VMD Tcl script that draws the C-alpha trace (Angstrom):
set ca {
  {150.07 66.17 -140.39}
  {152.96 64.31 -138.75}
  {152.47 66.15 -135.43}
  {148.73 65.44 -135.44}
  {149.29 61.75 -136.15}
  {151.96 61.60 -133.44}
  {149.39 62.84 -130.91}
  {146.83 60.39 -132.27}
  {149.29 57.53 -131.79}
  {149.94 58.60 -128.21}
  {146.23 58.81 -127.47}
  {145.39 55.46 -129.04}
  {148.23 53.78 -127.10}
  {147.12 55.32 -123.83}
  {143.39 54.56 -124.34}
  {143.89 51.24 -126.10}
  {140.95 49.49 -124.44}
  {138.58 52.28 -125.45}
  {139.89 52.37 -129.07}
  {139.58 48.60 -129.49}
  {136.15 48.66 -127.87}
  {134.91 51.37 -130.26}
  {136.07 49.39 -133.31}
  {134.43 46.19 -132.06}
  {131.22 48.05 -131.19}
  {131.05 49.63 -134.67}
  {131.66 46.22 -136.25}
  {128.92 44.59 -134.17}
  {126.47 47.42 -134.97}
  {127.13 47.17 -138.72}
  {126.82 43.38 -138.74}
  {123.50 43.74 -136.91}
  {122.29 46.26 -139.51}
  {123.23 43.89 -142.32}
  {121.38 41.04 -140.62}
  {118.25 43.06 -139.91}
  {118.01 45.42 -142.89}
  {120.33 43.78 -145.42}
  {119.10 44.31 -148.98}
  {119.84 42.48 -152.20}
  {122.84 43.24 -154.37}
  {122.07 44.74 -157.76}
  {124.23 43.68 -160.74}
  {122.45 45.77 -163.37}
  {124.56 47.75 -165.82}
  {122.99 51.03 -166.87}
  {124.15 54.23 -168.56}
  {121.78 57.13 -167.81}
  {121.22 59.46 -170.72}
  {121.95 56.99 -173.49}
  {119.42 55.98 -176.14}
  {119.36 52.37 -174.98}
  {118.72 53.29 -171.34}
  {115.95 55.78 -172.16}
  {114.18 53.20 -174.31}
  {114.62 50.51 -171.64}
  {113.19 52.81 -168.98}
  {110.17 53.45 -171.22}
  {109.65 49.71 -171.77}
  {109.84 49.05 -168.03}
  {106.52 50.92 -167.79}
  {104.78 49.81 -170.98}
  {106.15 46.26 -171.39}
  {107.92 45.14 -168.18}
  {108.59 41.66 -169.58}
  {110.85 43.10 -172.28}
  {113.01 45.04 -169.80}
  {112.96 42.54 -166.93}
  {115.04 39.47 -166.18}
  {114.82 36.38 -168.35}
  {115.53 32.67 -168.16}
  {115.80 29.93 -170.75}
  {115.35 26.19 -170.62}
  {117.17 24.45 -173.46}
  {115.95 20.95 -174.38}
  {118.07 18.60 -176.48}
  {116.74 15.27 -177.79}
  {118.80 12.06 -177.50}
  {120.96 11.16 -180.47}
  {118.86 9.96 -183.39}
  {115.68 11.60 -182.08}
  {113.90 14.94 -182.43}
  {112.26 17.18 -179.86}
  {109.14 17.19 -182.05}
  {108.46 13.52 -181.29}
  {105.38 12.93 -179.13}
  {107.07 11.80 -175.86}
  {109.36 14.82 -175.91}
  {106.71 17.40 -176.77}
  {104.72 16.08 -173.82}
  {107.74 16.40 -171.53}
  {108.41 19.97 -172.72}
  {104.74 20.90 -172.22}
  {104.90 19.56 -168.67}
  {108.04 21.62 -168.00}
  {106.33 24.72 -169.40}
  {103.36 24.17 -167.09}
  {105.68 23.86 -164.06}
  {107.64 26.97 -165.08}
  {104.40 28.96 -165.29}
  {103.78 28.14 -161.63}
  {107.20 29.47 -160.54}
  {107.08 32.59 -158.31}
  {107.31 35.98 -160.04}
  {107.18 34.54 -163.58}
  {105.03 36.71 -165.83}
  {105.23 34.82 -169.11}
  {106.45 31.46 -170.40}
  {106.70 31.04 -174.19}
  {106.78 27.46 -175.46}
  {108.83 26.51 -178.55}
  {105.78 26.02 -180.77}
  {104.57 29.58 -180.15}
  {107.96 31.25 -180.56}
  {109.34 28.99 -183.26}
  {112.43 28.37 -181.11}
  {113.10 24.93 -182.55}
  {116.43 24.31 -184.30}
  {116.53 23.51 -188.00}
  {117.49 19.89 -187.37}
  {114.66 19.57 -184.79}
  {117.04 18.34 -182.10}
  {116.86 21.39 -179.82}
  {114.08 23.62 -178.48}
  {114.03 26.63 -176.16}
  {111.43 27.70 -173.62}
  {111.61 31.45 -172.92}
  {110.70 32.70 -169.43}
  {110.18 36.38 -168.64}
  {110.06 38.29 -165.36}
  {108.53 41.74 -164.81}
  {111.38 42.57 -162.37}
  {115.14 42.98 -162.66}
  {117.60 40.16 -161.98}
  {118.45 41.47 -158.51}
  {114.78 41.21 -157.53}
  {114.27 37.63 -158.72}
  {114.00 35.38 -155.68}
  {116.13 32.25 -155.32}
  {112.98 30.16 -154.97}
  {111.91 31.20 -158.46}
  {115.25 30.23 -160.00}
  {115.12 26.89 -158.17}
  {111.63 26.27 -159.52}
  {112.84 26.82 -163.09}
  {115.68 24.36 -162.55}
  {113.25 21.81 -161.09}
  {110.99 22.21 -164.13}
  {113.96 21.49 -166.40}
  {114.91 18.39 -164.42}
  {111.45 16.87 -164.81}
  {112.04 16.66 -168.56}
  {115.26 14.72 -168.05}
  {113.30 11.75 -166.73}
  {111.89 11.35 -170.25}
  {115.35 11.23 -171.82}
  {115.83 14.89 -172.77}
  {119.04 16.72 -171.93}
  {118.39 20.12 -170.40}
  {120.33 23.21 -169.42}
  {119.14 26.53 -168.05}
  {120.45 30.00 -168.79}
  {119.45 33.62 -169.13}
  {120.14 36.74 -167.13}
  {118.84 35.27 -163.85}
  {121.89 33.00 -163.81}
  {124.39 35.84 -164.02}
  {126.92 36.18 -161.22}
  {125.41 37.12 -157.86}
  {126.73 37.54 -154.35}
  {130.12 37.91 -152.74}
  {132.63 35.15 -153.29}
  {134.77 34.16 -150.34}
  {136.24 30.69 -150.42}
  {139.37 28.60 -149.92}
  {141.49 30.57 -152.41}
  {140.95 33.85 -150.51}
  {141.72 32.12 -147.20}
  {144.91 30.72 -148.74}
  {145.81 34.26 -149.83}
  {145.46 35.52 -146.25}
  {147.47 32.54 -144.98}
  {150.29 33.33 -147.41}
  {150.15 36.97 -146.28}
  {150.53 35.78 -142.67}
  {153.54 33.68 -143.70}
  {155.14 36.70 -145.38}
  {154.55 38.73 -142.21}
  {156.16 36.02 -140.06}
  {159.22 35.94 -142.32}
  {159.40 39.75 -142.43}
  {159.09 40.26 -138.68}
  {160.70 37.03 -137.52}
  {157.95 36.82 -134.91}
  {154.56 35.12 -134.86}
  {153.33 37.65 -132.28}
  {154.26 40.60 -134.48}
  {152.70 38.93 -137.54}
  {149.47 38.33 -135.65}
  {149.50 41.90 -134.36}
  {149.82 43.08 -137.97}
  {147.02 40.89 -139.27}
  {144.47 41.61 -136.51}
  {143.95 45.36 -137.17}
  {143.83 44.73 -140.92}
  {141.14 42.05 -140.60}
  {139.05 44.18 -138.23}
  {139.30 47.07 -140.70}
  {138.24 44.83 -143.60}
  {135.29 43.49 -141.63}
  {134.11 47.00 -140.74}
  {134.52 48.27 -144.31}
  {132.70 45.30 -145.82}
  {129.86 45.34 -143.27}
  {129.46 49.08 -143.77}
  {129.13 48.65 -147.54}
  {126.61 45.80 -147.22}
  {124.62 47.83 -144.69}
  {124.01 50.42 -147.42}
  {122.50 47.86 -149.80}
  {118.85 48.59 -148.85}
  {119.31 52.28 -149.67}
  {121.91 52.26 -152.45}
  {122.29 50.07 -155.53}
  {125.41 47.99 -154.80}
  {126.73 45.27 -157.09}
  {128.39 42.03 -156.02}
  {131.48 43.11 -157.98}
  {131.67 46.31 -155.91}
  {131.62 44.27 -152.69}
  {134.27 41.84 -153.94}
  {136.51 44.69 -155.13}
  {136.16 46.38 -151.73}
  {137.11 43.09 -150.06}
  {140.17 42.64 -152.30}
  {141.43 46.18 -151.79}
  {140.58 46.31 -148.09}
  {142.59 43.15 -147.43}
  {145.54 44.17 -149.58}
  {146.06 47.77 -148.46}
  {144.93 47.03 -144.91}
  {147.72 44.51 -144.33}
  {150.25 46.68 -146.16}
  {149.51 49.85 -144.19}
  {149.75 48.01 -140.88}
  {153.01 46.44 -142.05}
  {154.61 49.83 -142.76}
  {153.74 51.29 -139.35}
  {154.55 48.18 -137.33}
  {157.90 47.73 -139.09}
  {158.93 51.27 -138.11}
  {157.74 50.65 -134.55}
  {159.84 47.49 -134.20}
  {162.93 49.19 -135.64}
  {162.61 51.90 -133.01}
  {162.04 49.37 -130.23}
  {165.24 47.61 -131.31}
  {167.10 50.90 -130.77}
  {165.75 51.11 -127.23}
  {162.96 53.66 -127.74}
  {160.20 53.63 -125.12}
  {157.22 51.65 -126.52}
  {154.72 54.50 -126.08}
  {156.97 57.03 -127.79}
  {158.00 54.51 -130.42}
  {154.46 53.76 -131.56}
  {153.61 57.47 -131.61}
  {156.70 58.18 -133.74}
  {155.80 55.28 -136.06}
  {152.29 56.66 -136.55}
  {153.67 60.17 -137.07}
  {156.30 59.11 -139.64}
  {155.26 55.90 -141.41}
  {151.64 56.75 -140.61}
  {151.98 60.05 -142.48}
  {153.06 58.16 -145.57}
  {150.18 55.71 -145.06}
  {147.67 58.57 -144.88}
  {149.12 60.18 -148.00}
  {149.15 56.90 -149.92}
  {145.61 56.12 -148.77}
  {144.38 59.54 -149.85}
  {145.82 59.02 -153.35}
  {144.03 55.66 -153.65}
  {140.78 57.17 -152.37}
  {140.98 60.13 -154.78}
  {141.72 57.87 -157.75}
  {138.83 55.51 -156.90}
  {136.40 58.32 -156.12}
  {137.28 59.87 -159.50}
  {135.48 56.92 -161.12}
  {132.24 58.72 -160.26}
  {132.95 61.49 -162.80}
  {132.43 59.00 -165.65}
  {128.70 59.03 -164.95}
  {127.97 55.29 -164.85}
  {126.13 54.36 -161.62}
  {127.54 50.85 -161.12}
  {131.09 52.15 -161.68}
  {130.49 55.01 -159.26}
  {129.35 52.50 -156.63}
  {132.40 50.34 -157.25}
  {134.76 53.29 -156.93}
  {133.16 54.79 -153.83}
  {132.75 51.38 -152.18}
  {136.41 50.50 -152.71}
  {137.45 54.01 -151.62}
  {135.45 53.54 -148.42}
  {137.24 50.24 -147.74}
  {140.61 51.97 -148.20}
  {139.56 54.81 -145.88}
  {138.64 52.32 -143.16}
  {142.00 50.56 -143.72}
  {143.83 53.86 -143.17}
  {141.84 54.62 -140.01}
  {142.52 51.12 -138.69}
  {146.25 51.51 -139.35}
  {146.62 54.82 -137.49}
  {144.34 53.98 -134.54}
  {144.11 50.21 -134.09}
  {147.83 49.57 -134.61}
  {148.95 51.80 -131.71}
  {146.13 50.42 -129.56}
  {147.07 46.80 -130.26}
  {150.76 47.66 -129.83}
  {149.85 49.02 -126.40}
  {148.59 45.59 -125.35}
  {151.86 44.00 -126.51}
  {154.14 46.66 -125.06}
  {157.84 45.82 -125.18}
  {157.18 42.24 -126.26}
  {157.08 43.44 -129.89}
  {160.75 44.40 -129.69}
  {163.07 41.99 -131.54}
  {165.09 39.95 -129.06}
  {168.79 40.83 -128.99}
  {170.85 38.56 -131.19}
  {167.92 37.34 -133.31}
  {167.75 37.74 -137.07}
  {164.92 40.28 -136.64}
  {167.13 42.41 -134.37}
  {169.98 42.26 -136.89}
  {167.61 43.28 -139.68}
  {166.39 46.25 -137.65}
  {169.98 47.30 -137.02}
  {170.86 46.86 -140.68}
  {167.90 48.99 -141.71}
  {169.16 51.78 -139.45}
  {172.72 51.43 -140.69}
  {174.01 50.41 -137.27}
  {176.10 47.53 -138.61}
  {178.58 47.01 -141.37}
  {176.53 44.30 -143.02}
  {175.10 44.81 -146.50}
  {171.37 44.24 -146.72}
  {169.53 42.61 -149.58}
  {168.09 45.98 -150.57}
  {171.54 47.54 -150.64}
  {172.98 44.75 -152.78}
  {170.08 44.90 -155.24}
  {170.25 48.70 -155.53}
  {174.02 48.68 -156.10}
  {173.60 46.10 -158.84}
  {170.80 48.10 -160.47}
  {172.71 51.40 -160.52}
  {176.04 49.88 -161.54}
  {175.01 50.49 -165.17}
  {171.92 52.67 -164.77}
  {171.39 53.48 -168.46}
  {171.45 49.79 -169.38}
  {168.97 49.07 -166.55}
  {166.59 51.80 -167.69}
  {166.68 50.67 -171.33}
  {166.25 46.99 -170.42}
  {163.31 47.51 -168.04}
  {161.58 50.02 -170.30}
  {162.08 47.75 -173.32}
  {160.59 44.73 -171.57}
  {157.58 46.67 -170.27}
  {156.91 48.29 -173.65}
  {157.04 44.83 -175.26}
  {154.55 43.49 -172.72}
  {152.30 46.48 -173.46}
  {152.15 45.89 -177.24}
  {148.97 43.71 -177.11}
  {147.09 46.78 -175.81}
  {147.00 47.97 -179.42}
  {144.39 45.23 -180.02}
  {142.37 45.92 -176.85}
  {138.61 45.36 -177.23}
  {136.17 46.10 -174.42}
  {132.80 44.51 -173.64}
  {130.76 43.30 -170.71}
  {130.83 39.51 -170.21}
  {127.74 37.35 -170.53}
  {127.04 33.67 -169.91}
  {129.43 32.81 -172.75}
  {132.26 33.63 -170.33}
  {130.92 31.38 -167.57}
  {132.79 28.15 -166.65}
  {132.34 25.32 -169.15}
  {130.72 23.05 -166.55}
  {128.05 25.57 -165.52}
  {124.50 25.12 -166.73}
  {124.30 28.68 -168.08}
  {127.42 28.13 -170.21}
  {126.01 24.85 -171.58}
  {122.76 26.60 -172.49}
  {124.67 29.48 -174.12}
  {126.88 27.18 -176.20}
  {123.96 24.97 -177.29}
  {121.95 28.01 -178.41}
  {124.93 29.42 -180.32}
  {125.50 26.10 -182.08}
  {121.87 25.32 -182.96}
  {120.35 28.77 -183.46}
  {123.31 31.03 -184.13}
  {125.32 33.28 -181.77}
  {122.94 36.22 -182.24}
  {120.15 34.35 -180.47}
  {122.09 34.88 -177.22}
  {122.14 38.65 -177.73}
  {118.96 39.90 -179.43}
  {118.46 43.61 -180.00}
  {115.18 45.28 -179.10}
  {114.10 48.12 -181.37}
  {111.43 50.38 -179.89}
  {109.28 51.96 -182.62}
  {107.13 54.87 -181.48}
  {104.72 56.97 -183.52}
  {103.43 60.44 -182.73}
  {99.89 59.71 -181.62}
  {97.65 57.67 -183.89}
  {95.88 54.40 -183.23}
  {97.22 50.98 -182.35}
  {96.62 49.95 -185.96}
  {98.72 52.84 -187.22}
  {101.50 51.96 -184.81}
  {101.37 48.29 -185.84}
  {101.58 49.25 -189.51}
  {104.57 51.51 -188.87}
  {106.22 48.77 -186.80}
  {105.78 46.28 -189.61}
  {107.41 48.70 -192.05}
  {110.31 49.28 -189.65}
  {110.77 45.52 -189.22}
  {110.86 45.03 -192.99}
  {113.57 47.67 -193.45}
  {115.61 46.38 -190.50}
  {115.72 42.99 -192.19}
  {117.70 44.50 -195.07}
  {120.59 45.67 -192.86}
  {123.91 43.88 -192.90}
  {124.53 41.22 -190.20}
  {120.80 40.74 -189.47}
  {119.85 37.07 -189.34}
  {116.16 37.44 -188.50}
  {113.59 40.05 -187.48}
  {110.61 38.95 -185.39}
  {107.14 40.48 -185.86}
  {106.45 43.67 -183.88}
  {105.06 43.19 -180.38}
  {102.59 45.77 -179.01}
  {102.96 47.37 -175.59}
  {100.43 48.96 -173.24}
  {101.11 52.23 -175.06}
  {99.19 52.14 -178.38}
  {101.85 54.32 -180.02}
  {104.60 51.79 -179.32}
  {105.72 48.45 -180.70}
  {108.84 46.40 -180.00}
  {110.77 44.61 -182.73}
  {113.28 41.87 -181.87}
  {116.32 41.78 -184.17}
  {118.55 38.70 -184.12}
  {122.10 39.53 -185.27}
  {124.15 36.97 -187.16}
  {127.00 37.55 -184.68}
  {127.35 37.13 -180.93}
  {126.64 39.83 -178.33}
  {130.35 40.65 -177.78}
  {131.19 40.75 -181.49}
  {132.44 43.88 -183.26}
  {129.87 43.15 -185.98}
  {127.01 43.37 -183.45}
  {128.39 46.69 -182.22}
  {128.40 47.89 -185.83}
  {124.81 46.71 -186.34}
  {123.69 48.87 -183.40}
  {125.46 51.82 -185.03}
  {123.85 51.03 -188.40}
  {120.33 50.97 -186.92}
  {120.92 54.28 -185.19}
  {122.30 55.83 -188.37}
  {119.23 54.60 -190.25}
  {116.84 56.07 -187.65}
  {116.25 59.43 -189.41}
  {115.45 57.70 -192.69}
  {113.13 55.23 -190.93}
  {111.26 58.10 -189.31}
  {110.81 59.85 -192.65}
  {109.55 56.73 -194.45}
  {107.49 55.04 -191.71}
  {106.58 57.86 -189.34}
  {108.06 55.97 -186.35}
  {111.00 57.04 -184.20}
  {113.21 54.06 -183.42}
  {115.62 53.40 -180.54}
  {117.84 50.36 -180.02}
  {117.79 48.85 -176.54}
  {117.93 45.54 -174.71}
  {120.72 44.03 -172.64}
  {123.11 43.75 -175.58}
  {122.64 47.38 -176.65}
  {122.97 48.64 -173.06}
  {126.20 46.67 -172.61}
  {127.55 48.09 -175.88}
  {126.74 51.64 -174.71}
  {128.41 50.98 -171.36}
  {131.57 49.75 -173.10}
  {131.60 52.71 -175.51}
  {131.17 55.19 -172.67}
  {134.04 53.57 -170.77}
  {136.26 53.54 -173.87}
  {135.61 57.24 -174.41}
  {136.40 57.99 -170.76}
  {139.67 56.04 -170.64}
  {142.10 58.67 -171.96}
  {140.62 61.60 -169.96}
  {140.75 59.46 -166.81}
  {144.41 58.58 -167.48}
  {145.17 62.29 -167.96}
  {143.51 63.16 -164.64}
  {145.39 60.43 -162.76}
  {148.78 61.23 -164.29}
  {148.30 64.94 -163.68}
  {147.36 64.24 -160.08}
  {150.47 62.08 -159.58}
  {152.71 64.83 -160.97}
  {151.24 67.41 -158.61}
  {151.22 65.25 -155.47}
  {154.76 63.94 -155.85}
  {156.08 67.40 -156.67}
  {154.65 68.62 -153.36}
  {155.99 65.64 -151.40}
  {159.54 65.39 -152.80}
  {160.20 69.00 -153.91}
  {161.48 67.74 -157.26}
  {160.60 67.84 -160.97}
  {162.39 64.67 -162.06}
  {160.78 62.35 -159.49}
  {157.14 63.13 -160.43}
  {157.84 62.76 -164.15}
  {159.72 59.52 -163.57}
  {156.91 58.21 -161.34}
  {154.23 59.08 -163.90}
  {156.13 57.42 -166.76}
  {156.77 54.35 -164.61}
  {153.07 54.21 -163.72}
  {152.09 54.31 -167.41}
  {154.57 51.50 -168.15}
  {153.09 49.40 -165.33}
  {149.53 49.94 -166.55}
  {150.48 49.26 -170.17}
  {152.33 46.03 -169.35}
  {149.52 44.80 -167.09}
  {146.85 45.51 -169.70}
  {149.02 43.87 -172.35}
  {149.14 40.67 -170.32}
  {145.37 40.83 -169.77}
  {144.79 41.12 -173.53}
  {147.19 38.25 -174.25}
  {145.53 35.91 -171.72}
  {141.85 36.88 -171.74}
  {141.38 38.22 -175.27}
  {143.91 36.26 -177.32}
  {143.66 33.14 -175.14}
  {147.40 32.67 -174.52}
  {147.88 30.18 -171.64}
  {144.09 30.24 -171.13}
  {143.89 26.49 -170.54}
  {146.85 26.54 -168.16}
  {145.40 29.42 -166.14}
  {141.84 28.09 -166.20}
  {140.34 30.92 -168.26}
  {137.07 29.51 -169.66}
  {136.54 31.99 -172.49}
  {138.67 34.26 -174.65}
  {137.09 37.43 -175.96}
  {136.86 41.16 -175.27}
  {138.26 42.43 -171.98}
  {135.79 43.45 -169.25}
  {134.97 47.02 -170.21}
  {135.56 48.64 -166.82}
  {138.77 46.68 -166.05}
  {141.21 49.28 -167.50}
  {139.72 52.12 -165.47}
  {139.63 50.04 -162.27}
  {143.24 48.97 -162.87}
  {144.36 52.55 -163.46}
  {142.60 53.84 -160.36}
  {143.85 51.10 -158.02}
  {147.36 50.79 -159.44}
  {147.84 54.55 -159.30}
  {147.30 54.60 -155.56}
  {149.48 51.57 -154.95}
  {152.24 52.94 -157.18}
  {152.24 56.21 -155.22}
  {152.27 54.12 -152.03}
  {155.50 52.32 -152.96}
  {157.00 55.48 -154.48}
  {156.59 57.40 -151.23}
  {158.01 54.64 -149.01}
  {161.01 54.02 -151.26}
  {161.94 57.53 -152.32}
  {161.30 59.21 -148.95}
  {164.25 57.30 -147.46}
  {166.45 58.33 -150.40}
  {165.38 61.97 -150.02}
  {166.15 61.86 -146.30}
  {169.67 60.57 -147.01}
  {170.15 63.23 -149.69}
  {169.10 65.96 -147.24}
  {171.61 64.69 -144.64}
  {174.61 63.91 -146.86}
  {174.18 65.76 -150.17}
  {175.61 62.70 -151.99}
  {173.18 61.93 -154.79}
  {174.27 58.43 -155.84}
  {175.02 57.16 -152.34}
  {171.69 58.47 -151.03}
  {169.92 56.14 -153.46}
  {171.76 53.14 -152.02}
  {171.46 54.16 -148.38}
  {167.80 55.13 -148.74}
  {166.95 51.74 -150.24}
  {168.41 50.06 -147.16}
  {165.53 51.42 -145.09}
  {162.62 50.34 -147.22}
  {163.31 47.68 -149.87}
  {162.63 44.75 -147.55}
  {159.38 46.20 -146.23}
  {158.15 47.21 -149.68}
  {159.04 43.73 -150.99}
  {156.97 42.14 -148.22}
  {154.12 44.59 -148.87}
  {154.11 43.82 -152.61}
  {154.17 40.06 -151.98}
  {151.24 40.37 -149.59}
  {149.23 42.45 -152.03}
  {150.06 40.07 -154.88}
  {148.92 37.01 -152.93}
  {145.70 38.69 -151.79}
  {144.75 39.67 -155.34}
  {145.90 36.33 -156.77}
  {143.71 34.58 -154.19}
  {140.65 35.86 -156.06}
  {141.87 34.67 -159.48}
  {140.63 31.04 -159.17}
  {137.04 32.26 -158.77}
  {134.70 31.16 -161.57}
  {133.48 34.71 -162.07}
  {133.81 36.39 -165.46}
  {134.11 39.84 -163.85}
  {136.37 39.16 -160.87}
  {138.85 36.75 -162.49}
  {140.35 39.24 -165.01}
  {140.33 42.06 -162.44}
  {142.20 39.90 -159.91}
  {144.71 38.87 -162.59}
  {145.27 42.47 -163.72}
  {145.76 43.78 -160.17}
  {148.08 40.91 -159.18}
  {150.41 41.26 -162.18}
  {150.11 45.06 -161.99}
  {151.34 45.14 -158.39}
  {154.19 42.73 -159.18}
  {155.32 44.73 -162.21}
  {155.05 48.11 -160.54}
  {156.73 47.11 -157.29}
  {159.61 45.00 -158.60}
  {160.25 46.22 -162.15}
  {159.41 49.90 -161.78}
  {159.80 51.03 -158.16}
  {162.72 48.79 -157.09}
  {164.58 48.70 -160.40}
  {163.67 51.57 -162.71}
  {163.38 54.20 -159.97}
  {166.89 53.82 -158.46}
  {168.42 53.59 -161.94}
  {166.76 56.83 -163.08}
  {167.73 58.62 -159.85}
  {171.33 57.46 -160.26}
  {171.35 58.74 -163.85}
  {169.85 62.09 -162.84}
  {172.30 62.59 -159.97}
  {171.88 65.90 -158.14}
  {169.34 67.00 -160.73}
  {166.86 64.45 -159.36}
  {166.32 66.65 -156.30}
  {166.18 70.03 -158.08}
  {163.16 72.31 -157.89}
  {163.04 75.97 -158.96}
  {163.20 78.27 -155.94}
  {160.03 80.13 -156.91}
  {158.10 76.88 -157.18}
  {159.52 75.64 -153.88}
  {158.14 78.75 -152.15}
  {154.67 78.23 -153.64}
  {154.23 74.54 -152.86}
  {153.01 73.61 -149.35}
  {155.22 71.47 -147.10}
  {153.28 68.32 -146.17}
  {156.16 66.67 -144.27}
  {154.94 63.22 -145.33}
  {158.15 61.59 -144.07}
  {157.67 63.11 -140.60}
  {161.09 64.81 -140.68}
  {160.11 67.30 -137.97}
  {159.26 64.46 -135.59}
  {162.48 62.59 -136.31}
  {164.56 65.67 -135.54}
  {162.69 66.22 -132.29}
  {162.66 62.56 -131.26}
  {164.29 61.89 -127.86}
  {167.53 59.99 -127.78}
  {167.18 56.27 -127.25}
  {168.32 54.94 -123.90}
  {171.55 53.05 -123.75}
  {169.95 49.85 -122.58}
  {168.51 47.42 -125.07}
  {166.09 46.09 -122.49}
  {162.62 47.69 -122.55}
  {160.13 47.92 -119.78}
  {156.59 49.12 -120.29}
  {154.59 49.39 -117.10}
  {151.46 50.10 -119.16}
  {151.65 46.92 -121.19}
  {148.81 44.53 -120.53}
  {149.66 40.88 -120.63}
}
mol new
graphics top color blue
foreach p $ca { graphics top sphere $p radius 0.5 }
foreach p [lrange $ca 0 end-1] q [lrange $ca 1 end] { graphics top cylinder $p $q radius 0.2 }
display resetview
């Protein structure tokens, strides 16, 4: 692989104009496709094969209003008044009439018909139904509903609008993300000591992100893609894109400082550091693509979309970096006498100075057992809240307090009970018979459902276009993300055989709340098998790369500690509400159900990334000197500074998405940011050298029979380094091919 990448680096340097032109052409073509054919994003959550999804699919044909999107207008009378007073009933009726004229609306149910008037007569709800899914509801229709609500405010009523049509839509890119990129640029400037080098590092990464994002959006007309999938691809593309470029460009500048010819230097950098980039990228891609085995479409799209963004980032790093470096030529070399030149020399061991990485590593391994116990103890303590982890999909109750959908949600919970925000639909279906028979069976089912625990109300059965079907709405006494609501769904399903025997109707629980519960349960059941797959993969890959048994086991244990500590902090902040006000978390409750699996998949790849870049230098020193403890110190000299910069960049990029008022993205951004910080600084830079120092020579032991079986990937590019030409004596570089 190293030899192939070396040739690729040479070719990209030599044909830099062509390489850059191809990337820009692809970007322009994809942007054009998005502009011409761009489809809508689809934020539906579905679980094929589950009872709730089968029933929902059936209702989409026989009663589209029940399975489609919904909206609510909540009216609240002024203090001391009631919504049943004549002026207010007139205002509500006028709003209902306007809502009926909104595009795509199939049904508007006024409070008098539905009985949706609070017990104290201060609040009323107008229900609006669509025959299409949320992704297909046009913006003009949502605006019309909001306009209808505002007309009632002129008569003194307070209004708020909610429902599924106000769920999160679209890709969020704002000031916080731009600040994150700006901080990343600052870190690059400090790392390289050169604005030119920092710009050269950022340019290929941004082009790669743009291509990856445009490519994903271009697929929207043909594939169901969620806004969360696009945002996750943007987060990962930015983070790994900048990091991968940083690793290759850092190696290139170190070699330029030694006097290596620019063309040969960039080829060597792509062959050595680029090999590690490709390996790290492949691990991220495999982990993200493995999300598809869980069998949930929206999660598959998220995994494959993010994996595609990482793949583009890898391709940009190994092709665009040498091409861009070709335009800069020798100007990327640190100037003699500058801090950047001294750092490059220090990293190569050409001076007697002690680097920051060397000092830190010596301090860590001075008492390695104490270091291991301290770090492991802290991370295990941070992971303890995971014991209380609850998973669910967020609804409008997790929206920002100032949003209209959150106001509607809170008002409904207060005046009608939390279950009104998460009704369950029970589909009752008889074997043949007439509509009258089906209605009678539905009435019997409704009566028996009313006797179950945690049921606040059961609405009369509603017929569908299929005479054998009826739909019964069950209002739980608890909210949609409550454990008690989850249990009610289980109770109804357990009672289904008895209901069939006594009423002759087969029942199935569905609706948004039931589908979300099934999604969360499927993800919970998949969590441990997914962890086993990822940990097993890490053991195998690192065994092949480092020809060791201790290093893979240590890496896997460190990865589990990082994931556990990160999830523990997520539970403490988002579920328990610790520091929620300080951090701007609008709602405490169950953790987003797919967050743990996303965190595991992403953090696994990033952990392997840092593991390879840190330990490969230590292994190289061990191979040259045979001194186990000293190789840990000398190996860290090569990579600690670059890995520190990479971790800081990734942390700032992820943290840049945390301020978003999005109930899905905010906890994911928090988990990835703290996960990267914990894994890079606590595990890779502290725990890893301490464990290697404790293990001594045993850290690099592998049975001879196993060594013969395992393939040699040469991720560090050792063969290229041995064959590399000697650097010229002069420190001054000339590159006749450089283009000013």
